[in-house]
N, C-alpha and C positions, 0 to 999 in steps of 0.2 A: 503495499501500500501506500503510496507516495506520501512525502510529508509536505507541508506550510508551510511557509515561516509569516507568523502571528506576530512577533513581536519580540521587544528585546532586553536584556535584563542591565540597564547602565550602572549600576549601585544598589548598596544594601539601605537599608532603611528602618534606623534603630538597633534597638538588639533581641529583638525577638522572634528575628527569622522575616521579616517582612524586607519584599524588592523593589527598588524600583523599576516600572519595566515601561517603554514607550511601545506602542501599539504599535503595527504595521499591517493591520486587518481592516479591512470595511466595515467587519460586523464586531470590533471589542465586548459589547455588553453579551454577547452571546458565545465569545470564543472564550471569556474569561469569566464565565458563575465560578460557583463556590461547586465543589465535587466534580468540574470536569479534568480530563486528564490531558496533560502537557506533555511534551519531551524537549528535553535542554539538551541542546547538542553540545555538549562536552566532549574534552578531549579525556580519554583515550575513547571511550565512546557514549552514546545518549543514555542521558538518565529520565526516564518516564515517571514525572509525578503527580500526584491529586492536589486541585487547588483545596484551601483549608479557609481562606478570607480572604475578599477583594474589597477593593473602597479603591475611591479616584482619591488625586492628590498634586493640584496644582495641573499640569500634564503629562502627568504619570497615572499607571494603575499602581497600587500599591499590592502584593499578590503573597499570601503565604501556604507552603504546600504542608501536606501531614506529615507527621513525624520530623520536620525541620521548623522547630519552634524557637531556633536562634541563632542568633548571626552569624558563629561559626560552622554551622550545617550549610548556608548558601553563600558566605562571603567567594567560594570557590567560582561561582557563576557568574561571576561580574564580567560584561562584555558578549556573555554566549546567547543566543538565538533563541527561544522559544518557536518551537512547532506543534503544529496540530496533524496526527494521521488522519485525513479524513476524505472518504470517499461520497460524503454525500454532500455535493456540492447547490448550492443556494440558485436558480434560475436566474438569471440579468436580463435586465433591458438589452435590446439589440447593441446599443451606442457602450456598451459598459463590458468590461471584461475585469479576470483576475489577473492579479501581478504575474504570475507564475506562467499564463497562457501567454502575456507580451512581451517576459525575459526571453530575448533566445532568439525572437523573429529577426528577420532580415529586414531594413528599411531602406523602402528603392524609391528614388526622384522620381515624382507623378510628373514631371517635365521630361528629362531625360531617359528613365527608364534604368538610367546607373543605379548598380550595387552602392550603396553609401557607406553603410558597416550595419552589426548588430546591436540588438537593444542589451544595456550590460547590466541597468537598473534602473529603479522607478523612486521618485523624490516624490514623497506627496505633501502640497505645496497648498495654502488655503485657499486661491481661486480657481488652479485644478494640477492633477499629477505632471511632471517633467519626465520623460524619459532621456536617460543617458545613451547615446551613440557611442558605441568604441565602431571608431573609422577608420580605414585603414589609410594609414601613414597622414593622420592627422590628430588633432588634440581631438578630446572627447568632445561629442556636439551633445547641447540640450534643447531638448525639443517640448515644447508645451503640447497637453493634450488639449486640443482644441480643435472644433471644425473645419477650421481655414489651414490648419499644419497639416494634421492627420486625415487625409482623403478616403484611405480605404484600409480595413485592418481583416485578414484572408487567414484566418490560423488555422487552415489545413493544406491553404500553400508555404503558412510559415513565411509570409510576407506583412508589411505594411506600405503602403506608399502614402509619400508624405509630400508635399513643397516644402521646400526649404524658406527659410527665415533670409531676407536681405541682410547682406552685411552692413553693419551701419559705420 
């Protein structure tokens, strides 16, 4: 079963085993519920945990795990990704996509039909997501996921056609 990234542990909080999580999912209230199971992508191997408590604090979600009620139990997980093993994806509207569907897509210039590069990551921003494109022989290209820029997304073909923004 594939694993999907839903957050990142950025720090501990207090001494009772809580961790500060920056969510990277569009469904944080569903992913971070009491008793849900998560996978901490730790070295040398992943660790499955169950959520004991959840609460919001500033821009973070504070989470504690069952049988890890001390800072010493969770300090080792700073910087680790939180994953979920999920084969039940919610149906999304036609113009919305899961991050894991977009990352790795080949980006094609709509005007010239030339391959620009591949989506390496997605940066969630307040106005819209921004796709980071690893371009061949160039610096990374940042493309906003807006209608004027992303013309077509074809998941079956593994490509997205885009209108490049004019250089200023």
